N, C-alpha and C positions, 0 to 999 in steps of 0.2 A: 506380640502385635507388629504390625509393618509397619516401618518408619513412614513419613510424608516423603511424597516424591514429586519432584519438579515437572516433571517429565508428566506423568498424569494428570495433574494441574493445568498443564500446558495444553494438552490434550482435552481436557475437558473447557476449555475459553474456548478453543477452535470450534467444538460441536456447538456451546450455546451461542457464539457468532452465527453460525450457517443457520441455527434454527431461527436466530432473530431474522435474518435474510429471508428466509421461509417465510414468515410472518407479516414481512415487508411485500411479497408477491412474486420471491425467486428472484435466483440470481440474475437479474439484468444488468448489462453496463451502469447503468445508474443505483442502481442498490447496492451492487460491490463497492462502488465509487464513497458512495455516502456513508458506508459500515467503515470505511479505512482502509480502499484499493487503493494501489497506486496509479499517479496517472503525472507523467511528467511536465506538461504546464502546469498542473496544479502543486505540485512541488516547487518548481519554478516559482508561482507566485508567492510562495513562503508558507506552504503545507507542509514543512519538514517532515512533518510526524508521520506522513503517509508511509515514509521509507521503514519504518516499526510497526505501523498497524496492518499493513497489508501482509506481513508476516503468519496473522492470525486470520485472513481471510481466505475462501475457498469458494471455487464457480461451481459447486453442486457435490452431491453426496460422493460420487464414485472419486472424485479430486479428493473430497476431505479422507475419505476410508482409505484408499491409495497412501496417500502422505501419511496419515495419523495410524497406521499399523506401521509404516517403516518408523516413524519418530517412537514408537512403542518399543520396537525392537534394540535400536539404534541410541535411544536415550536410555532407555533403563540398565544398558550395556556402560554407555558413558558416564552415567551417573553415579553406577556401582564401581566402575573402575578407579574413577578422578576425583569422585565428589561432587556435589551439588553444586559449588560455586564454578568450579573449572566447567562443568556441564553449563550453566548459566550464561557463563562469560563465551565462550565458544560458539553455543547457540545463536546467541543475540546478534554478537558481533560478525560471524558468519552470513546471518540473514542479511544482516543490514549491508555489509560487503556486497553482496549478491544481488542486492535491489539498488545501489549506488552505481553496480553495470547496468541495471534493468534502465537506470534514468539514465544512461548514455547510448545505448544500445536500442533499447524500447521505447523511446522517448514518447513516442503519438500514439502508444499501444498502450490500456489500460491492463496491468498485471496484480494478479495476486496469488496468493499463497507461501507453504512454509517451505518449498521444496530447498531456495538457498539454505537455510538455514539447517536444512538436514542432510544435504553436501557437506554442509561445514562436518558433521560428525562422522560422514563416510570419510572426508579427507582426514580427519584428527586420526580413525583408526587406522586407515591403510598406511599414515604415514609412520606410524607409531607398530604395526606390524613389522614392516619392512625395516625400520634403519633404527628402532629402538630396543637395546638389550634386556629394558626392564619391562619389555611388556609381555604378559603369561604364555607361558609357551603352550598351556593347554587348550588356548581357543586359540592359538597362532594360526593354525591348518585352517582352522572352520572360517577366518578372515580371509584366506588366499582363495577359497572356495566363492565366496559368498561378495566380497566387496568389489574386487576388479572387474568381474563381469559385471556385475551391478552399474558401476562406473561407466565403462566401457558402450553396454545396450543405451542407458539412457543418453547419454550424451550424443552419440551416433544417431537417435534416432530424434533426438530435440533438430537435427542438422536436414533431415528428411523434408522436402518440400510439403506443403499443406499440412503440416503439423505446426501447431500455435504452443509450442514450450518454447519455454523462456530460458533457453541456454546460459543467457550472461549472466542470470541468478543460479543457475547450476555452478557455471565454471568458478563465478568469482566465489559463492558460498565454497567450493571444492577448495580453493585455492586458497583460501582463509584458514581452512580444517588443514591442508598439508600443514601449513606453516606450524598452526599450534599443536600439529601433531610432532613434529619435529622438535618443539622445544621444551613441550611441556613435558616433566616425569609423570609416569604413568604411577596411580596411586594416590592417596591424602597426603597434604603439606602440613609441616608442623612450624610452630613459631611463629617467626616474622610473615616468613612465606605463606601460611595458615592465614594470617590478617591480612595480608595484601590479597588473596583468590575472594578472601571473603568479603573486602571492601569491592573488589572488580563485580563480584556477585549481588550486589547490592545495587551497586550501580546502574547494572544494567537493570534492573528491575524498575529503579528510579527511572530509567529511560522510556521504559517500555509503558509505566504507568503516566508518565508526563505526555507522552505522544497521544494515548487515550485521553487524557483529559485536551490536550491542545487541539485534536479532532472533534471533540462534544463542544468547545468554545467555539472554534474557528473553522467550520465545516462549510465551502462555499458552494458543496453542491446541493446541501437543503436546499440551497435559494435557484438551485438550475432550472427547475420547472416553472418557478416566479419569474426568472429572467426570462427564459422564453418567451412567456407569455406577455411581457411587459414590453419586449422588443419587437415583436409582432403588432402588438395593439398601438406602440404607439409608432411604427413605420405605416401603417395604415391609416390613422389618422394624419400623421404628415402627409402623405401622399394627396388624402382629401384635400387639405388647407394648400398644399401647392396647387392644385389644379381646379381649385374654387370650386368645390366639392362643398356643402355644409357638412357639419359637424355636430352629431346626436348627444343629447345627454346619455343615452346607450354605450354611445361609443366611447365617451369619455370614464363612464363606468366600468369598463373591462380596462382599464388602465390603473392597476395596483402596486404602488411601491412598495417596495421590502427593504429599505435602507436609506441612507441620508440623501445618494447620489440620484437614485431614483424619485424621489421625493422633491428635489430639487427639480428634475426634470420636467416633472408632471407641474408643478408650481407656474415654472415660466412658461408651460405649454397652456395652461387656465390664462394667464395673467395674457398673452399674445392674443388667444380669442374674444375677453372680454375688453383690453385695452389697448390693443393693437404692438405692445413693446412688451418683450425685447424684438428685433428683427424676426421676420420667420429664417432668413439666411442664418441668423446666429443660432436660432432654433436647431435648424437642421445639421449645425457645425458642429456643436454640441452633442446632440444626440448622435451623431457619425463618430467622432471622438470616442464616445463611451461604447458606443457597438464594436468599433476596433477593437477596444481593451478587452471586453467579454467575449470576443471570436477570440484573441490571443488565447486568454485563460482557458476556454474550452473548446479548444481547436480539436476536430475530428468528434467532438460529441455534439455540438449543437449544429444546427441550420435554422436562419431566421429570417424572413419574408423582407424585402428589401424592393 
């Protein structure tokens, strides 16, 4: 009976997530971010967990199948050679390092995919092949032939004009993997080292689980469309008031608050219409402050009428 495989489990999670995206209407930018994709301004606003969840999100079946084919081959090899705990640690840490570089170099570009983590496995195997004497000689020649051309081709292709490949994730993950490959002994660890690697494996799994919990409980993209709708409706009403046009109940009914801040903005607007207080100038100032905050958070994703 075949033992449990973390490689297969991660692949299955990736497939389930893409199926969820398809049920949501397909891999649009909105859906990719809603399910956990990375976007610099969102991460900077506190949604740090996207650094991890983005590793499980793919922008279509071709993207997923290419990455999962590589993950199956490399992941099973690393898991068998090094053990589950080392595999999990290298995979997640490499993916996180790659996505942190994406946060710097692709700040305003939505980013998804497991390529950073997969390149970590490539770096691990490549460094072990060339620099570690304990790497199995029976597969050393195969690694020479497969891994180095793969790295050169993918990184060179990522720098070509017109490609949308995230080379920051590739290089970050690859660099982390190289370091792991240099310092981690090939094979299973025993005694205290086994316990330490086991703790590291459990820790990265907890981080991954906590990241999806964070996404489920604090996902600002869920309110992206309501934000756009509220901003556009409020702008039109404010424009009508500033130029002396009448505001109908139908106009006010389009103004649907979705959190405490938008509820406060609507209540102050209704108070002005009914009682003339607060001043229109104050209403406009508070709305513009809120709007600037929203534009900063969703920079590059939304445009609102004003």
